[in-house]
OpenMM code with the backbone's topology and positions (N, CA, C; nanometers):
from openmm import Vec3, app, unit

residues = "MET VAL ASN ALA ARG SER VAL ILE SER PRO CYS ASP TRP SER VAL ARG THR ALA ALA ASP VAL ILE THR LEU ASP TYR ASP THR ARG HIS ARG ARG ARG LEU ALA LEU VAL ALA ASP GLY GLY THR ALA PHE LEU LEU ASP LEU PRO ARG ALA ALA VAL LEU LEU GLU GLY ASP GLY LEU LEU LEU ASP ASP GLY ARG LEU VAL ARG VAL ALA ALA ALA ASP GLU PRO LEU MET HIS VAL VAL ALA GLY PRO GLY THR SER LEU ALA ARG LEU ALA TRP HIS ILE GLY ASN ARG HIS LEU PRO ALA VAL ILE HIS ASP ASP HIS LEU LEU LEU ARG GLU ASP HIS VAL ILE ALA ALA MET LEU GLU GLY LEU GLY ALA THR VAL THR ARG VAL MET ALA ALA PHE THR PRO GLU GLN GLY ALA TYR SER GLY GLY GLY HIS SER HIS GLY HIS GLY HIS SER HIS ARG HIS GLU HIS GLU HIS ARG HIS GLY GLU ASP ASP HIS HIS HIS GLY HIS HIS HIS HIS ASP HIS ALA HIS".split()
positions = [
    Vec3(4.4295, 7.5651, -4.4756),
    Vec3(4.5541, 7.6361, -4.4330),
    Vec3(4.4859, 7.7804, -4.3996),
    Vec3(4.5579, 7.8486, -4.3181),
    Vec3(4.4944, 7.9737, -4.2459),
    Vec3(4.5427, 8.0661, -4.3713),
    Vec3(4.4787, 8.2160, -4.3928),
    Vec3(4.5303, 8.2973, -4.4793),
    Vec3(4.5710, 8.3915, -4.3950),
    Vec3(4.6909, 8.4873, -4.4726),
    Vec3(4.7124, 8.6215, -4.4142),
    Vec3(4.6553, 8.7523, -4.5221),
    Vec3(4.5414, 8.8221, -4.5006),
    Vec3(4.5029, 8.9174, -4.6016),
    Vec3(4.5240, 9.0562, -4.6111),
    Vec3(4.6242, 9.1016, -4.4804),
    Vec3(4.6310, 9.2321, -4.4249),
    Vec3(4.7792, 9.2360, -4.3785),
    Vec3(4.8446, 9.3546, -4.3923),
    Vec3(4.9793, 9.3563, -4.3406),
    Vec3(4.9095, 9.4778, -4.2511),
    Vec3(5.0061, 9.4699, -4.1271),
    Vec3(5.0071, 9.5934, -4.0021),
    Vec3(5.1673, 9.6458, -4.0008),
    Vec3(5.1710, 9.7725, -3.9855),
    Vec3(5.2647, 9.8472, -3.9873),
    Vec3(5.3272, 9.8231, -3.8659),
    Vec3(5.4713, 9.8395, -3.8313),
    Vec3(5.5326, 9.8255, -3.6924),
    Vec3(5.5118, 9.9006, -3.6162),
    Vec3(5.4284, 10.0410, -3.6560),
    Vec3(5.4238, 10.1179, -3.5573),
    Vec3(5.2780, 10.0941, -3.5082),
    Vec3(5.2183, 9.9643, -3.5499),
    Vec3(5.0624, 9.9663, -3.5289),
    Vec3(5.0588, 9.8536, -3.4547),
    Vec3(5.1377, 9.7892, -3.3853),
    Vec3(5.1616, 9.6365, -3.3269),
    Vec3(5.2830, 9.6221, -3.2464),
    Vec3(5.2629, 9.5358, -3.1555),
    Vec3(5.4029, 9.4952, -3.0826),
    Vec3(5.4278, 9.3826, -3.1272),
    Vec3(5.5513, 9.4021, -3.1458),
    Vec3(5.6336, 9.2439, -3.2130),
    Vec3(5.6099, 9.1467, -3.0777),
    Vec3(5.6056, 9.1881, -2.9610),
    Vec3(5.6143, 9.0807, -2.8248),
    Vec3(5.4879, 8.9877, -2.8737),
    Vec3(5.3882, 9.0441, -2.9608),
    Vec3(5.2526, 8.9930, -2.9469),
    Vec3(5.2690, 8.8548, -3.0723),
    Vec3(5.3525, 8.8727, -3.1224),
    Vec3(5.3834, 8.7779, -3.2849),
    Vec3(5.3487, 8.6401, -3.2269),
    Vec3(5.2681, 8.5691, -3.2957),
    Vec3(5.2861, 8.4021, -3.2871),
    Vec3(5.3903, 8.3452, -3.3311),
    Vec3(5.4636, 8.4036, -3.4585),
    Vec3(5.5574, 8.3332, -3.5055),
    Vec3(5.6402, 8.4414, -3.6066),
    Vec3(5.7671, 8.4520, -3.6597),
    Vec3(5.8221, 8.5276, -3.7367),
    Vec3(5.8566, 8.4418, -3.8766),
    Vec3(5.8404, 8.4981, -3.9707),
    Vec3(5.9079, 8.4423, -4.1163),
    Vec3(6.0071, 8.5427, -4.1452),
    Vec3(6.1088, 8.4534, -4.2051),
    Vec3(6.2497, 8.5351, -4.2322),
    Vec3(6.2523, 8.5407, -4.3834),
    Vec3(6.2512, 8.6254, -4.4390),
    Vec3(6.2396, 8.6328, -4.5770),
    Vec3(6.3419, 8.7341, -4.6370),
    Vec3(6.4038, 8.6798, -4.7586),
    Vec3(6.5057, 8.7551, -4.8497),
    Vec3(6.4156, 8.8722, -4.9245),
    Vec3(6.4889, 8.9710, -4.9874),
    Vec3(6.4383, 9.0864, -5.0289),
    Vec3(6.3501, 9.0600, -5.1422),
    Vec3(6.3689, 8.9560, -5.2248),
    Vec3(6.2769, 8.8982, -5.3760),
    Vec3(6.1423, 8.8494, -5.3039),
    Vec3(6.1348, 8.7619, -5.1821),
    Vec3(6.0361, 8.6884, -5.1031),
    Vec3(6.0028, 8.7924, -5.0604),
    Vec3(6.0306, 8.8839, -5.0129),
    Vec3(5.9416, 8.9991, -4.9410),
    Vec3(5.8423, 9.1005, -5.0161),
    Vec3(5.8552, 9.0766, -5.1596),
    Vec3(5.7810, 9.1668, -5.2532),
    Vec3(5.6912, 9.0422, -5.3155),
    Vec3(5.5576, 9.0684, -5.2786),
    Vec3(5.4936, 8.9445, -5.2993),
    Vec3(5.3133, 8.9888, -5.2987),
    Vec3(5.2328, 8.9011, -5.3640),
    Vec3(5.0855, 8.9230, -5.3393),
    Vec3(5.0323, 8.7963, -5.2717),
    Vec3(5.0927, 8.6816, -5.3358),
    Vec3(5.0232, 8.5574, -5.3092),
    Vec3(5.1471, 8.4339, -5.3313),
    Vec3(5.1505, 8.3858, -5.1833),
    Vec3(5.2349, 8.2752, -5.1944),
    Vec3(5.2259, 8.2021, -5.0615),
    Vec3(5.2147, 8.0821, -5.0661),
    Vec3(5.2354, 7.9824, -4.9526),
    Vec3(5.3351, 7.9815, -4.8906),
    Vec3(5.3330, 7.9883, -4.7776),
    Vec3(5.4848, 8.0359, -4.6865),
    Vec3(5.4441, 7.9264, -4.5379),
    Vec3(5.5927, 7.8946, -4.4996),
    Vec3(5.6053, 7.8638, -4.3736),
    Vec3(5.6826, 7.9259, -4.2775),
    Vec3(5.6377, 7.9745, -4.1826),
    Vec3(5.7357, 8.0504, -4.1054),
    Vec3(5.8260, 7.9997, -4.0072),
    Vec3(5.9185, 8.0625, -3.9435),
    Vec3(6.0392, 7.9896, -3.8987),
    Vec3(5.9932, 7.8927, -3.7834),
    Vec3(5.8654, 7.9084, -3.7030),
    Vec3(5.8416, 7.8298, -3.6279),
    Vec3(5.7431, 7.7174, -3.6335),
    Vec3(5.7375, 7.6971, -3.7792),
    Vec3(5.6455, 7.6181, -3.8408),
    Vec3(5.4639, 7.6319, -3.8677),
    Vec3(5.4382, 7.7862, -3.8347),
    Vec3(5.2921, 7.7871, -3.9041),
    Vec3(5.3037, 7.8071, -4.0422),
    Vec3(5.1831, 7.7427, -4.1114),
    Vec3(5.1907, 7.7407, -4.2429),
    Vec3(5.0514, 7.8493, -4.2777),
    Vec3(5.0875, 7.8858, -4.3835),
    Vec3(4.9737, 8.0090, -4.4080),
    Vec3(5.0150, 8.0588, -4.5779),
    Vec3(4.8935, 8.0794, -4.6192),
    Vec3(4.8835, 8.1535, -4.7404),
    Vec3(4.8607, 8.3118, -4.7224),
    Vec3(4.9754, 8.3878, -4.7785),
    Vec3(4.9773, 8.5039, -4.8035),
    Vec3(4.9027, 8.5404, -4.9202),
    Vec3(4.7899, 8.6160, -4.8880),
    Vec3(4.6880, 8.6576, -4.9873),
    Vec3(4.6608, 8.7985, -4.9831),
    Vec3(4.7100, 8.8945, -5.0222),
    Vec3(4.7268, 9.0006, -5.0237),
    Vec3(4.6293, 9.0981, -5.1653),
    Vec3(4.5626, 9.2017, -5.1446),
    Vec3(4.4577, 9.2513, -5.2520),
    Vec3(4.5617, 9.2643, -5.3777),
    Vec3(4.7012, 9.3260, -5.3286),
    Vec3(4.7726, 9.3657, -5.4303),
    Vec3(4.9051, 9.3455, -5.3845),
    Vec3(5.0109, 9.3241, -5.5117),
    Vec3(5.1470, 9.3286, -5.4109),
    Vec3(5.1979, 9.3942, -5.3882),
    Vec3(5.2985, 9.3816, -5.2586),
    Vec3(5.3250, 9.4861, -5.1520),
    Vec3(5.4597, 9.4406, -5.1562),
    Vec3(5.5764, 9.5187, -5.0987),
    Vec3(5.7006, 9.5180, -5.0215),
    Vec3(5.6668, 9.4969, -4.8806),
    Vec3(5.7071, 9.3595, -4.8342),
    Vec3(5.7013, 9.3432, -4.6709),
    Vec3(5.8136, 9.3921, -4.6315),
    Vec3(5.8146, 9.4851, -4.5164),
    Vec3(5.9235, 9.5219, -4.4268),
    Vec3(5.9396, 9.4588, -4.3291),
    Vec3(6.0896, 9.4809, -4.2861),
    Vec3(6.1075, 9.4616, -4.1394),
    Vec3(6.0639, 9.4911, -4.0458),
    Vec3(5.9689, 9.3818, -3.9853),
    Vec3(5.8768, 9.4378, -3.8330),
    Vec3(5.7192, 9.4511, -3.8759),
    Vec3(5.7106, 9.4254, -3.9685),
    Vec3(5.5527, 9.4227, -4.0202),
    Vec3(5.5030, 9.2941, -3.9607),
    Vec3(5.3817, 9.3135, -3.9474),
    Vec3(5.2829, 9.2141, -3.8891),
    Vec3(5.2044, 9.1599, -3.9930),
    Vec3(5.1843, 9.0263, -4.0285),
    Vec3(5.0799, 8.9465, -4.1146),
    Vec3(4.9960, 8.9361, -4.0498),
    Vec3(4.8611, 8.9571, -4.0584),
    Vec3(4.7421, 8.9074, -3.9637),
    Vec3(4.7047, 8.7699, -4.0601),
    Vec3(4.6915, 8.7056, -3.9468),
    Vec3(4.6079, 8.5726, -4.0168),
    Vec3(4.4786, 8.5719, -3.9742),
    Vec3(4.3803, 8.5002, -4.0673),
    Vec3(4.2570, 8.4818, -4.0483),
    Vec3(4.1923, 8.4697, -3.9025),
    Vec3(4.2921, 8.3814, -3.8349),
    Vec3(4.2360, 8.3341, -3.6794),
    Vec3(4.3092, 8.4380, -3.5709),
    Vec3(4.3690, 8.5634, -3.6283),
    Vec3(4.3869, 8.6647, -3.5394),
    Vec3(4.4829, 8.6470, -3.5066),
    Vec3(4.5869, 8.5538, -3.5291),
    Vec3(4.7639, 8.5737, -3.5054),
    Vec3(4.8092, 8.6686, -3.5671),
    Vec3(4.9292, 8.6944, -3.5551),
    Vec3(5.0376, 8.7998, -3.6141),
    Vec3(5.1661, 8.7173, -3.6353),
    Vec3(5.1916, 8.7204, -3.7530),
    Vec3(5.3345, 8.6564, -3.7920),
    Vec3(5.4454, 8.7801, -3.8174),
    Vec3(5.5261, 8.8123, -3.7507),
    Vec3(5.6412, 8.9074, -3.7582),
    Vec3(5.7182, 8.9164, -3.8631),
    Vec3(5.7635, 8.9598, -3.9526),
    Vec3(5.8519, 8.9631, -4.0996),
    Vec3(5.9597, 9.0197, -4.0584),
    Vec3(6.0823, 8.9014, -4.0683),
    Vec3(6.1837, 8.9317, -4.0270),
    Vec3(6.2689, 8.9326, -4.1928),
    Vec3(6.3691, 9.0380, -4.2065),
    Vec3(6.4531, 9.0267, -4.3475),
    Vec3(6.5679, 8.9309, -4.3249),
    Vec3(6.6112, 8.8631, -4.3944),
    Vec3(6.6962, 8.7460, -4.3956),
    Vec3(6.8395, 8.8165, -4.4541),
    Vec3(6.9553, 8.7771, -4.4070),
    Vec3(7.1015, 8.7997, -4.4568),
    Vec3(7.0941, 8.7554, -4.5905),
    Vec3(7.1409, 8.8092, -4.6718),
    Vec3(7.1962, 8.7754, -4.8410),
    Vec3(7.2964, 8.8356, -4.8518),
    Vec3(7.3834, 8.8144, -4.9990),
    Vec3(7.4726, 8.8588, -5.0167),
    Vec3(7.4522, 9.0025, -5.0917),
    Vec3(7.5256, 9.0889, -5.0105),
    Vec3(7.5046, 9.2115, -5.0734),
    Vec3(7.6797, 9.2644, -5.0920),
    Vec3(7.6685, 9.3918, -5.1380),
    Vec3(7.7950, 9.4927, -5.1613),
    Vec3(7.7797, 9.6036, -5.0400),
    Vec3(7.8848, 9.6252, -4.9823),
    Vec3(7.9127, 9.7196, -4.8851),
    Vec3(7.9974, 9.8205, -4.9588),
    Vec3(7.9544, 9.9570, -4.9788),
    Vec3(8.0031, 10.0602, -5.0703),
    Vec3(8.0618, 10.1747, -5.0043),
    Vec3(8.1460, 10.2201, -4.9901),
    Vec3(8.2224, 10.3111, -4.9341),
    Vec3(8.2912, 10.4214, -5.0452),
    Vec3(8.2827, 10.5542, -5.0315),
    Vec3(8.3568, 10.6390, -5.1069),
    Vec3(8.5154, 10.6394, -5.1142),
    Vec3(8.5863, 10.6391, -5.1849),
    Vec3(8.7046, 10.6321, -5.1871),
    Vec3(8.7795, 10.7990, -5.2183),
    Vec3(8.9189, 10.7982, -5.2073),
    Vec3(8.9701, 10.8851, -5.2167),
    Vec3(8.9275, 10.9682, -5.3296),
    Vec3(8.8992, 11.1098, -5.3784),
    Vec3(8.8499, 11.1736, -5.4755),
    Vec3(8.7370, 11.1466, -5.5114),
    Vec3(8.6439, 11.0681, -5.4505),
    Vec3(8.4858, 11.0556, -5.4952),
    Vec3(8.4323, 11.0804, -5.3491),
    Vec3(8.2692, 11.1033, -5.3583),
    Vec3(8.2144, 11.1134, -5.2772),
    Vec3(8.0931, 11.0177, -5.2499),
    Vec3(8.0195, 10.9940, -5.1789),
    Vec3(7.9050, 10.8923, -5.1098),
    Vec3(7.8057, 10.9617, -5.2125),
    Vec3(7.7532, 11.0851, -5.2109),
    Vec3(7.6632, 11.1287, -5.2894),
    Vec3(7.6979, 11.1390, -5.4248),
    Vec3(7.8153, 11.1246, -5.4982),
    Vec3(7.8227, 11.0808, -5.6026),
    Vec3(7.7822, 10.9640, -5.6599),
    Vec3(7.8188, 10.8664, -5.6014),
    Vec3(7.7981, 10.7216, -5.5676),
    Vec3(7.6516, 10.7014, -5.5733),
    Vec3(7.5630, 10.7371, -5.4711),
    Vec3(7.4574, 10.7071, -5.4304),
    Vec3(7.3557, 10.7666, -5.5862),
    Vec3(7.4475, 10.9125, -5.6730),
    Vec3(7.3397, 10.9282, -5.7815),
    Vec3(7.3591, 10.8463, -5.8848),
    Vec3(7.4714, 10.8034, -5.9043),
    Vec3(7.4725, 10.6722, -6.0056),
    Vec3(7.3972, 10.5509, -5.9849),
    Vec3(7.3976, 10.5122, -5.8718),
    Vec3(7.3208, 10.4071, -5.8242),
    Vec3(7.1364, 10.4582, -5.8648),
    Vec3(7.1104, 10.5583, -5.8007),
    Vec3(6.9663, 10.6159, -5.8302),
    Vec3(6.9218, 10.6191, -5.9796),
    Vec3(7.0377, 10.6790, -6.0533),
    Vec3(7.0108, 10.6929, -6.1981),
    Vec3(6.9786, 10.5887, -6.2557),
    Vec3(7.0324, 10.4775, -6.2107),
    Vec3(6.9999, 10.3042, -6.2633),
    Vec3(6.8689, 10.2457, -6.1969),
    Vec3(6.8228, 10.3503, -6.1020),
    Vec3(6.6733, 10.2788, -6.0364),
    Vec3(6.7084, 10.1636, -5.9519),
    Vec3(6.8282, 10.1498, -5.9003),
    Vec3(6.8632, 10.0239, -5.8119),
    Vec3(6.8017, 10.0293, -5.6788),
    Vec3(6.7652, 9.9635, -5.5858),
    Vec3(6.7344, 9.9939, -5.4348),
    Vec3(6.8636, 10.0008, -5.3512),
    Vec3(6.8748, 10.0671, -5.2866),
    Vec3(6.9876, 10.0690, -5.1890),
    Vec3(6.9552, 10.1130, -5.0750),
    Vec3(7.0283, 10.0344, -4.9406),
    Vec3(7.0403, 10.0983, -4.8288),
    Vec3(7.1249, 10.2135, -4.8102),
    Vec3(7.0943, 10.3258, -4.7377),
    Vec3(7.1629, 10.4445, -4.7405),
    Vec3(7.2169, 10.4920, -4.5921),
    Vec3(7.3399, 10.5099, -4.5773),
    Vec3(7.3556, 10.5059, -4.4162),
    Vec3(7.4686, 10.6458, -4.4767),
    Vec3(7.5053, 10.7290, -4.3547),
    Vec3(7.6191, 10.8159, -4.3687),
    Vec3(7.7424, 10.7874, -4.4248),
    Vec3(7.7796, 10.6778, -4.4063),
    Vec3(7.9287, 10.6371, -4.4504),
    Vec3(7.9457, 10.5271, -4.5550),
    Vec3(7.8417, 10.4553, -4.5647),
    Vec3(7.8144, 10.3648, -4.6758),
    Vec3(7.6767, 10.3426, -4.7404),
    Vec3(7.6577, 10.2534, -4.8391),
    Vec3(7.5422, 10.2202, -4.9059),
    Vec3(7.5784, 10.0548, -4.9249),
    Vec3(7.4539, 10.0094, -4.9108),
    Vec3(7.4364, 9.8890, -4.8834),
    Vec3(7.3643, 9.8140, -5.0414),
    Vec3(7.4070, 9.7571, -5.1204),
    Vec3(7.3494, 9.7080, -5.2538),
    Vec3(7.3438, 9.5688, -5.2718),
    Vec3(7.2406, 9.5291, -5.3409),
    Vec3(7.2264, 9.3739, -5.3817),
    Vec3(7.3701, 9.3193, -5.4821),
    Vec3(7.4000, 9.2510, -5.4561),
    Vec3(7.5500, 9.1870, -5.5196),
    Vec3(7.5158, 9.1753, -5.7074),
    Vec3(7.6308, 9.2408, -5.7472),
    Vec3(7.6052, 9.2602, -5.8728),
    Vec3(7.7447, 9.2850, -5.9249),
    Vec3(7.7987, 9.2187, -5.9925),
    Vec3(7.9520, 9.2368, -6.0482),
    Vec3(7.9406, 9.3457, -6.1650),
    Vec3(7.8606, 9.3595, -6.2235),
    Vec3(7.8516, 9.4928, -6.3589),
    Vec3(7.8417, 9.6374, -6.2417),
    Vec3(7.7780, 9.6363, -6.1541),
    Vec3(7.7824, 9.7304, -6.0755),
    Vec3(7.8881, 9.7637, -5.9925),
    Vec3(7.9196, 9.6518, -5.9123),
    Vec3(8.0629, 9.6681, -5.8439),
    Vec3(8.1315, 9.7075, -5.9318),
    Vec3(8.1876, 9.6712, -6.0773),
    Vec3(8.2788, 9.7303, -6.1429),
    Vec3(8.2669, 9.8686, -6.1590),
    Vec3(8.1447, 9.8959, -6.2037),
    Vec3(8.1442, 10.0665, -6.1906),
    Vec3(8.1602, 10.1531, -6.0957),
    Vec3(8.0773, 10.1280, -6.0097),
    Vec3(8.1134, 10.1786, -5.8417),
    Vec3(8.2865, 10.1810, -5.8286),
    Vec3(8.3285, 10.0813, -5.8667),
    Vec3(8.4979, 10.0909, -5.8454),
    Vec3(8.5980, 10.1657, -5.9391),
    Vec3(8.5279, 10.1597, -6.0536),
    Vec3(8.5600, 10.2502, -6.1512),
    Vec3(8.5648, 10.4233, -6.1200),
    Vec3(8.4619, 10.4444, -6.0396),
    Vec3(8.4036, 10.5674, -6.0028),
    Vec3(8.5065, 10.5957, -5.8467),
    Vec3(8.5818, 10.4846, -5.8066),
    Vec3(8.6538, 10.5357, -5.7035),
    Vec3(8.6323, 10.4606, -5.5678),
    Vec3(8.5304, 10.3546, -5.5970),
    Vec3(8.4596, 10.3331, -5.4558),
    Vec3(8.5197, 10.2039, -5.4128),
    Vec3(8.5061, 10.1340, -5.2993),
    Vec3(8.5789, 10.0556, -5.2200),
    Vec3(8.4455, 9.9514, -5.2016),
    Vec3(8.4470, 9.8394, -5.2926),
    Vec3(8.3056, 9.7660, -5.2773),
    Vec3(8.3791, 9.6215, -5.2125),
    Vec3(8.2728, 9.5897, -5.0942),
    Vec3(8.3204, 9.4687, -5.0095),
    Vec3(8.1895, 9.3579, -4.9782),
    Vec3(8.2085, 9.2338, -5.0200),
    Vec3(8.1264, 9.1645, -5.0177),
    Vec3(8.0541, 9.1163, -4.8587),
    Vec3(7.9182, 9.1375, -4.8167),
    Vec3(7.9159, 9.0986, -4.6468),
    Vec3(7.7671, 9.0291, -4.7182),
    Vec3(7.7196, 8.9791, -4.5960),
    Vec3(7.5995, 8.9113, -4.5675),
    Vec3(7.5198, 9.0082, -4.4690),
    Vec3(7.4445, 9.0542, -4.5051),
    Vec3(7.3368, 9.1108, -4.4270),
    Vec3(7.1636, 9.1144, -4.4695),
    Vec3(7.1235, 9.2060, -4.3941),
    Vec3(6.9653, 9.2237, -4.4366),
    Vec3(6.9311, 9.2950, -4.4913),
    Vec3(6.8749, 9.2817, -4.6154),
    Vec3(6.8566, 9.4216, -4.7056),
    Vec3(6.7038, 9.4658, -4.6805),
    Vec3(6.7461, 9.5839, -4.6288),
    Vec3(6.6133, 9.6553, -4.6201),
    Vec3(6.6337, 9.8449, -4.6797),
    Vec3(6.6218, 9.7994, -4.8074),
    Vec3(6.6147, 9.9416, -4.8829),
    Vec3(6.5341, 10.0630, -4.8412),
    Vec3(6.5800, 10.1815, -4.9018),
    Vec3(6.5090, 10.2928, -4.8887),
    Vec3(6.3713, 10.2619, -4.9750),
    Vec3(6.2666, 10.3473, -4.9064),
    Vec3(6.1270, 10.3040, -4.9705),
    Vec3(6.0919, 10.4076, -5.0932),
    Vec3(6.1699, 10.5046, -5.0828),
    Vec3(6.1467, 10.6153, -5.1612),
    Vec3(6.0301, 10.7074, -5.1542),
    Vec3(6.0320, 10.8403, -5.2243),
    Vec3(5.9534, 10.9485, -5.2461),
    Vec3(5.8042, 10.8982, -5.2588),
    Vec3(5.7946, 10.8055, -5.3596),
    Vec3(5.6381, 10.7848, -5.4262),
    Vec3(5.6444, 10.6247, -5.3717),
    Vec3(5.6856, 10.5604, -5.3043),
    Vec3(5.6794, 10.4026, -5.2386),
    Vec3(5.5427, 10.4322, -5.1761),
    Vec3(5.4979, 10.2954, -5.1305),
    Vec3(5.3653, 10.2765, -5.0562),
    Vec3(5.2501, 10.2585, -5.1278),
    Vec3(5.2948, 10.2044, -5.2765),
    Vec3(5.2013, 10.1753, -5.3697),
    Vec3(5.1794, 10.0112, -5.2954),
    Vec3(5.0577, 9.9866, -5.2487),
    Vec3(5.0407, 9.8586, -5.2292),
    Vec3(5.0575, 9.8171, -5.1079),
    Vec3(5.1154, 9.8826, -5.0077),
    Vec3(5.1440, 9.8646, -4.8751),
    Vec3(5.0207, 9.8994, -4.7923),
    Vec3(4.9570, 9.8008, -4.7693),
    Vec3(4.8306, 9.7957, -4.6813),
    Vec3(4.8346, 9.8144, -4.5179),
    Vec3(4.8141, 9.8891, -4.4415),
    Vec3(4.8480, 9.9132, -4.2960),
    Vec3(4.7611, 9.8327, -4.2124),
    Vec3(4.6578, 9.7476, -4.2458),
    Vec3(4.5621, 9.6912, -4.1772),
    Vec3(4.4493, 9.7720, -4.0875),
    Vec3(4.4572, 9.9063, -4.0781),
    Vec3(4.3565, 9.9717, -4.0078),
    Vec3(4.2854, 10.0878, -4.1174),
    Vec3(4.2697, 10.0174, -4.2472),
    Vec3(4.2001, 10.1031, -4.3157),
    Vec3(4.2510, 10.2254, -4.3903),
    Vec3(4.4055, 10.2122, -4.4029),
    Vec3(4.4562, 10.3270, -4.4097),
    Vec3(4.5639, 10.2498, -4.5455),
    Vec3(4.5596, 10.3264, -4.6509),
    Vec3(4.6468, 10.2655, -4.7613),
    Vec3(4.6880, 10.3561, -4.8409),
    Vec3(4.8053, 10.3677, -4.9386),
    Vec3(4.8576, 10.4703, -5.0431),
    Vec3(4.8415, 10.4032, -5.1702),
    Vec3(4.8025, 10.4250, -5.2576),
    Vec3(4.8329, 10.3812, -5.3902),
    Vec3(4.8834, 10.5013, -5.4644),
    Vec3(4.9965, 10.4563, -5.5538),
    Vec3(5.0412, 10.5264, -5.6313),
    Vec3(5.0659, 10.4470, -5.7682),
    Vec3(5.0455, 10.5563, -5.8804),
    Vec3(5.0432, 10.4611, -6.0115),
    Vec3(5.1657, 10.5454, -6.0844),
    Vec3(5.2692, 10.4962, -6.1378),
    Vec3(5.3618, 10.5393, -6.2048),
    Vec3(5.3760, 10.5028, -6.3634),
    Vec3(5.4251, 10.5847, -6.4309),
    Vec3(5.4390, 10.5556, -6.5745),
    Vec3(5.5593, 10.6013, -6.5868),
    Vec3(5.6592, 10.5056, -6.6346),
    Vec3(5.8018, 10.5316, -6.6754),
    Vec3(5.8120, 10.5278, -6.8128),
    Vec3(5.8716, 10.6269, -6.8696),
    Vec3(5.9089, 10.6262, -7.0058),
    Vec3(6.0499, 10.6283, -7.0569),
    Vec3(6.1036, 10.5362, -7.1354),
    Vec3(6.2650, 10.5892, -7.1778),
    Vec3(6.2885, 10.5763, -7.3138),
    Vec3(6.2978, 10.6739, -7.3686),
    Vec3(6.3069, 10.7116, -7.4712),
    Vec3(6.4545, 10.7060, -7.5327),
    Vec3(6.4888, 10.6811, -7.6702),
    Vec3(6.6663, 10.6591, -7.6800),
    Vec3(6.7119, 10.8067, -7.6752),
    Vec3(6.6472, 10.9141, -7.7009),
    Vec3(6.6938, 11.0540, -7.6979),
    Vec3(6.6783, 11.1442, -7.5426),
    Vec3(6.5711, 11.0803, -7.4885),
    Vec3(6.5896, 11.1728, -7.3576),
    Vec3(6.5183, 11.0687, -7.2513),
    Vec3(6.5714, 11.0855, -7.1359),
    Vec3(6.4943, 11.0071, -6.9967),
    Vec3(6.4378, 11.0923, -6.9274),
    Vec3(6.2791, 11.0616, -6.9613),
    Vec3(6.1701, 11.0990, -6.8867),
    Vec3(6.1080, 11.0396, -6.7920),
    Vec3(6.0550, 11.0585, -6.7019),
    Vec3(5.9942, 11.0447, -6.5876),
    Vec3(5.8766, 11.1019, -6.5735),
    Vec3(5.7480, 11.0279, -6.6029),
    Vec3(5.6160, 11.0697, -6.5588),
    Vec3(5.5698, 11.0329, -6.4691),
    Vec3(5.5163, 11.1173, -6.3688),
    Vec3(5.4549, 11.0563, -6.2166),
    Vec3(5.3181, 11.1063, -6.2365),
    Vec3(5.2094, 11.0393, -6.2150),
    Vec3(5.0827, 11.0446, -6.2364),
    Vec3(5.0304, 10.9966, -6.1395),
    Vec3(4.8685, 11.0433, -6.1408),
    Vec3(4.7834, 10.9945, -6.0862),
    Vec3(4.7977, 10.9427, -5.9228),
    Vec3(4.8872, 11.0619, -5.8497),
    Vec3(4.9092, 11.0504, -5.7031),
    Vec3(4.7806, 11.0452, -5.6118),
    Vec3(4.7228, 10.9524, -5.5859),
    Vec3(4.5836, 10.9609, -5.5222),
    Vec3(4.6209, 10.9222, -5.3707),
    Vec3(4.5772, 10.9889, -5.2576),
    Vec3(4.6043, 10.9315, -5.1543),
    Vec3(4.4551, 10.9406, -5.0757),
    Vec3(4.4174, 10.8177, -5.1054),
    Vec3(4.2908, 10.7952, -5.0515),
    Vec3(4.3117, 10.7526, -4.9308),
    Vec3(4.2241, 10.8443, -4.8152),
    Vec3(4.2105, 10.7658, -4.6919),
    Vec3(4.0667, 10.7364, -4.6288),
] * unit.nanometer
topology = app.Topology()
chain = topology.addChain("A")
for resn in residues:
    res = topology.addResidue(resn, chain)
    for name in ("N", "CA", "C"):
        topology.addAtom(name, app.Element.getBySymbol(name[0]), res)
């Protein structure tokens, strides 16, 4: 079985050169090592140096030189809009306060389906609708940990999160941008 040992950013390759496409849901796109079969039948072992979130349009470079394009699969999501008396910014704050990944648009949010979060958002005045769509959440200011770019460029971030009973503290340390 051929291996994919590096990820090429969408800006560093042309999707027209892809030998195959692999369509993966959000959970499956966060991996280090996994045997996969692409949509067109190409079998390969994803074998990255560290866990990475594979993004829509990333290329997986196979040992034989072929590239497999990553596509985000449609999955059950919540489409969230602000109702009268609330704002999307307020809803987004509550989502961020819970460290939930989200797709942020000017007029709505997309979140993974979760009945508890849906009830909370509706209680805050949101309208929540179930939809099927690709989940490609914001990567965040401190993301990039483990995402290798295939041209000798990577970002590594170590984050320490401590949650005490009386305070809510986040220490972000060791931000090394080795190039």
